[in-house]
C-alpha positions, 0 to 999 in steps of 0.5 A: 500500500502506498500513501498519497505523495503529500503524506510521503515521508520525503526529505524535503518535508522532514529536513525543514521540519527538523531544522526549524525545530533545531533552531527553535529548541536546539537539542531538545527540538532535534530529539523531539523531531527525530522521535516524531519521525521514528514514531510516525514511521513505526506506525506506518509500517505497523499498518502496512503503509510504505513511508517511502512511496513506490519502493519495495517494502524490504528496500524501503526499510533499508533506505528508510534507516539510512535516510533517518541516519543521514538526517539525524547526523546533520541535525544533531550537529546543528543542535549541538552547534546551536547549544554551544552558540547559546553558551558562548552568547551567555558567556559574552553577555556576562562579560559585557554586563561585568564590563558595563558595571565596571564602566558605570562605577568608573564613571561614577568615581570620575564624577565624584573626583570632579565634584569633590576635594580630594583631601577633605571629601567635601564638595569642591569650589567648582561644584559649589558654584554650579549648585549654588547658582542654580539654587539662587535662581530657584530661590528667587523664582519661588521667593524662598529664603537661601543663605550661604556661609563662609568659614575660615579656620582660626590661626591655621598658618600657625598650626602648620608652622608649629605642628607641620602640614600633616596636622594641618591636613588632619584639621581640614579633614576632621573639621570637614567630616564633623561639619558635614555630619551636622548638616542636612542632606539638602545643604552643601558643604564645600572647600573654597580654598586653603583653610576656607569652607563655604556652606549652601543653606537652601530654605533657610533665612538669616536667623536660622543660618546664624544658628546653624553656623554657630552650632557648627562652630561650637561643635568644632571648638569642643572637638579636639583634632587628634593626629598621632600623639598630638591633640589640639583645639581648633576654632573657626570664624564665619560670615553669613549672608541671605540671598536678596532679590536679583542678587548673584552669587558673587554679591552674596559671597562678598557680603558673607565675606564681610561678615567673616571679616567682622568675626575675625576683627571681633576676636575670632571663634564667632559667626556674624553677618554684614551690618547692612 
């Protein structure tokens, strides 16, 4: 008995099917495809059907066996190659992911270096200017208070001269760490240069800013700086200014600096603002 040609198990029907299953499911697809071919062939032979059409039965079985073997080998090779390709792709994805993570971390580190003072870890002068100018515009637009504070470590040159620059560096670092720990997240503490630091206090009026600066002053004065076997007391003087309508950063810094000058002239270790 023969089958209509549409249902005859010919290579142009089986190979595309197996190749498609191999591409979709790799080795699992090949195994499933060969299982389907084997089961279908066995059923056809069981019912006396000739899967290879016009061939005699004994020749058909021999040819069918060789045919299935010839079909299986390239499909198994294809499935194995696809599995290996998947493993290689997964490995490459892991490498790319790891390198992407490393690149993101490196960029974050570079950005931190660009925005922070390497000695104290505080924001640097450039970053403070950028952020404060933006905050000034926002405060003026929404008519919100904003203050800045300039502080200068008292007798810092004498500290360097008497105890050395190692102690001077420790004074800068420990003072910066202490002050930042007492400020809000929205505040910005930066090293302006040398022994001078600046603080951005958004949403704070002049009276509150004076209180904040004085709290820092008292904390620093009551926290001796330790370096090796040495321990010294440190203080700072500070000036504070509140942003006015249409005022820019340079004008605010000038007025805060005037307050700092008054604090120094009044005996140091105090916080003042301009008289005007």
